[in-house]
N, C-alpha and C positions, 0 to 999 in steps of 0.2 A: 602214684599215677594220677593225673588230672582227669576231670570228667571228659574233657575233649579227647584225651588219649584213649580212655575206656570206651568212648562212643564210636571209635573208628572200627569198622567191621571188615575191611579188606585185609587180606593176608599180610602178616607182619613183615615177611620178606619183601614183598612187592612194595609195601609202604616205605621200607628203608631204601630200596633201589630208586624209587621215585624221588624221595626226599634228597638223596645224595646227588642225583642227576641235576635237579633244579638248583640245589645249593651251588653246584659247580657252574651252572649257567649264570647265576647271579654274580658269582665271584669273577668269572672270566669274560662274560658277554659273548661266549662262543656258542653258536647254534648247534654244534655237533652233539652236545649232550642230550638234546631233545630229538634230533632228526631221526635217529635209529632206535629210539627208546622202546617203541612198541615191540619190535622184534626181540629185544632183550628180555622182555617180560611176558611174551606171548603165552608162555606155558601157564601163566596165572589166570588167563582168560579162558572162557569156554564159548565156542561158536554154537549158537542156538539154532533151532530148526529153520528159522527164517533168514539165516545168514548173518544176523547181528550178533555182536559179542556181549557176553556178560562177564563179570569178574568174580573170582572165587573169594569166599569169605575166609577169615581166619578160622581155625578149628573151634567149633562151638559144641560142647558136650561130646568131644572127640569125633565130630562130624564136620566135614567141609561142605558148604553149600554154595550156590551162586546167588547173586543179587537179584536175578530175574528167573522166571520159569524157563526151562529148557525148550518149551514149545515155541519160544520166540520172544526175545527181549524187546525189540521195538514193536512187535505185534501186541505185546502185553500193554504197552503204553497206549496204543490206540484203543484196544478193547476195554481196558479197565478205567482209563482216565479221560479219554476223548469221547467215545461213543455215548456214554451216559449224559453228557452235558447238553447236547442239542442247543448250542449257543446261537444267539441272534447276532449275526455279523453285520447287520445294518447299523449297529451302534458300536462304540468303542468297548473293548473287552479288557478286563484285568484279571490276571490269574496269579495265585500264590502257589509255588511249587516247593513243598517242604520235603527235605531229604532228596535234593535234586540229583545226587549221585552222578551218573555218567551223562546226564542231560537229556535222556531219551524222552521223558514226559514233556519237557518244554519243547523239544524238537517236534514231537507229534502235534503239540498245540500250534506251533508256528506253521507246520504243514497245513493243518486244518484251516487256520486263519487265511493263509495265502490262497487256498483253494476256493474260498468263499467271499473274500473281500473284493470290493470294487475300487479299492485304494482311496476311498473317502473316509475310512474308519481306521482306527489304530488298535494295536495289541500291546499291552504292557504285561510283562511277566517278571515277578520277583522270585528268584531262585534262592533257596536257603539250603546250605550244606555245611556241616560243621568241619568237614575234613578237606583241606586244600589238596591233599594227595589224591583223594577220590575224584575231585574235580579235574585234577591233572590227568588222571586216567581217562576221563571223558574227553579231554582235549587231544590225547594221542591215539585213542582207539579209532580204527577205520569207521567212517561215518556210515550208518546204515541207510540214511536218507540224506538228500542234499541239504535239507533244512538244519541238520545237525551241524553243518559248517557255520551257520549263523550263530548257533549256541556256542560252538567252540571259540568263536571270536569274542563273545561276551565273557566267557570264562577266562580267556587269556587276558583280556583287559583288566579284570579284577585281580588275577594272580600277579600281574605286573604292578598294579596299583598297590597291592599289599606286600610287595617285595618278595613274593614266593618265586616269581619268575622275573626275568629282566628284558626279554626280547619279544617284539611283536612279529611273530612268524606266520600267524594266520592271516591270509590275504582276503578272505571273503568279507564283503562289506555288509553290515547290518542295514536293512532297508529303513528308510526314514520313518515309516509308519509302524515300526516295531521297536519297542524299548525293553531291553532285558537288563535287569539289575541283579547282581550276584552278591549274596551276603554269606560270608564265611564265619559262621558262629552258631551257637546254640539257638535253635529255632524258637525256643521258649522266650528268649530275650528279644529276638527280632519281632515276634508277633505283638509283644506288649507295646512296641513303639509305633505300630501301624495305626492308620486312621480308621475310624468307624465306617461301616457301610461302603467298603472299597472294592471288594472282589466278587467277580461273577463265578469264580470257581476256585477251589483249594484242592491241590493234589497232596495227599498224605501218603508217603511212600517210604517209611522206615523199614529197616531190614526185617524186624519181627517185634511183636509185642513183648516177647521174652527178653530180647536184647535191649529194647528201647521202650519200656513202658511209660517213660516220661513224655513220650510223644503221642500217647494214647490216653491221656487222663481227661476226666470230665472238666478239670480246671483249665486245661489248654483248650478244650472244646468250647468253653465259655468265651475265651478270647476269639476263637473262630466265629462264634455266633455274633460277636461284636463287629468284626471286620467284614463279614460277608454280607452281600446284598440280600434283600428279602426273597428273591427268587434264585439265589445262588445255590451251588451244589458243592459239597465236599465229597470227594471220591477217594476210596482206599481199597486195597486188595483184600483186606481181612474180613472174615465173617464172624469174628470172635464175639462171644456174648458180652464180656465186660466192655469191649469197645462200643458195641451197639448200645449197651446200657448207659455208658458214659455220654454218648450223644443225646440219648433221651433225657438224662438228668440235666444236661446243659441247655435243653430247650429246643433241640432239633427233632424233626421228623426223620424217620429212617426207612430205607427200602433196600431191596435186594439189588446188588450190582451184577454186571455181566459175569458169566462163567468163562474162564480162559486158563487152561493149563492146570486147573485145580478141580476138585470135586464139587466145591461150592462157589457161588458167586461172591463177589466182594460186597462192600457196603457203600451206599450213597446216602447222604444226609443233607437236609435242607430245612430252612425255616418254613418253607411252603410245601405241604404234602403233595400238591398237585404237580410239582416239578419232578417227582420221583417216578411216577408211573406204576411201579410194582412194589407192593408191600413185602414185608418179611414173610418167610414160611410160618405157617400157623403154629408149629411146634417150637420154632425158635422164639416166637413172641411169648409163648407160655414159659419157657425156661428163663428168659430175661426178666419177665414180670414176677415170677414166683420163687425162683431158686437162688441160692447163694452164688451160682455161677455168673449171674447177671450183675453182681456188684462191681462197680467200675474201679479203675485205677484212680488214685487221688494224689495231687501234688499242689497243695493249697497255695504255696508261695512260688510255685513254678521254679524251684531250684533244688529239688530233692534228687538223690542218687537213684539209679535203677534199682539197686538192692533195697533201698529204703522204701521205695514205692511198692515193690513187690511184697515186702514184709507187712506194710500197712494194710494192703488188700487181703493178705492171708489172715491177718488178725481180725479184720472186719468180717470176713466170711465166717470165721470160727465163732465170733460173737453173735452173729445174726442167724446162723444155722440152727434150726429147731426153735428159734425164738421169734424172729420176724420174717424168716424166709424158710421155705421147704428145702430140705437137703437135696443137693444136686446128685447125690449117689443114685446110681442106676437110672438117671434122668427122670426122677420120680414125677415131676409135674406133667410130663407128656401123657401119663396114663390116666389123668383125671377124666372121668366119664367113659372110660374104655373098659372092655372085657380083657382080663389077663388070664390066659390059659395055663401059663407056666406057674405052678403053685408056689415054688420057692421064691420066684420073682414077685409074685403077688404079696407074699408075706413081707418081703423087704419093703416094697412100696408102701404097703398099708401101715407098717411100723413107722416109717418116716412121716406119713400123713397124720397118724395119731398124735405125734409129738406137737403138731400145730393145730389140734382140735378139728381135724377132718376125719370123720369116722371110717371112710372108705372111698374107693375110687368112684363109686356110683351113689354116694351119699348126696343129700340135698345140699350140703355145704360145698361139695365138689362141683356140682352143677351151677350153683350160685357164683362160684369164683370164675368159672370159664364162660359164663353167659355172654360176656361182651364179644366172644368169638362166634356166637350164633350168626349164621348167614355170612361167615367170613368170605371175603373175596380178595384176590390178589391186587385188584385195582386200588390205588392210593389217591384219595381225594379229601376234601374238607370234612365230609361226614363219616367216612370209613377209612381208617388208616392205622398203621401199626402202633404209632405213639399213643393214640387215644385208647386203644385196646389194652396195651401194656400197662398204662397208668391206671386204668379202670380195674383190671384184674389185680394189680398190686394193692389197690385200695380195698377191694373185696376180701383179699387174703387177710389184710389187717383187721377187717370187720370180724372175720371168723376167729382169728387168733385171740382177739380181745373181747369176745363174747357179744359183739353187736349184731351178729347174724340173726338172732331170734327177733330183733326189733325191726327187721326189714320185711 
């Protein structure tokens, strides 16, 4: 199985039906193979609460999920990827949409642009999706908003150009001030070819970090840092500690994204902390800075397999746990400076702390490490932000572990 085959998350059966239908279209130039295709595969889709459709995944750990929250697929695009941006439409805007899927995130971007433009500015979106079958699903699914028809046209043009399809059946015209390019390939390869300082926003929307850790590595985030503008924002749905830790290591500031359809907000990252608005939760900062759970995914050459990337991180966590990082067991770092009434929990926490030269949760060492969070505020700005606090706490932990605390 190739990396591209392994990276496709839609159900294998619908994958095959889509592929066969478009193969027949290319072979015969007959539109009938596409015209009724959605009705043939409708059972593989789920209608979410806002009326838009999501598509089912292939079984993952014996569980079938959908590509979007059931609270609303198109609503998720607006809440997680558009609302945090606050773009200035008085100038031209460029967006990179990674794991474009059914095209909803780009559709939401087109909608927002058309609501705010006076037609003197332009919108450029580069959509990247490794699976032509997934893009084809986006082309045949009912459009949740009218702007999705614009995206369908762009998808169709690329599918025809790449010989996956042969007919131009989408009649909607793309406005002159909107330019949508579609790349059907591994996003890691696409990003390396992009020019520096290009994008106002990057949408990062893989299925999950478990399935696609290669799209959540600090090495890929370094490429994002290169291609994004100084005030640009990367938006992703995940609140994962290794993802946030990867952004920090790559040079980004990080903040809390909007909550929609999940218990926690997503993540927004930017070179400029003032574009974020809201810092990370104080306990999330502490876990990223101090415990092995914040160790990021790595893919130095941007070509490793998912399994290889997961294995490298597992090994790094094992090597650094109790050596340069506090164990993430029982979320140990969150208890620094706190009273613990549960005696068994306190013993476990303090055993973990003792292994890195911290005598107890209320020791001088503990207070020294978390001192950067004194006066913590959710506001994110140049003087007070999650990145600076995380890096400072990490340095202080290193001081304690290596015996430099007494010199301070």
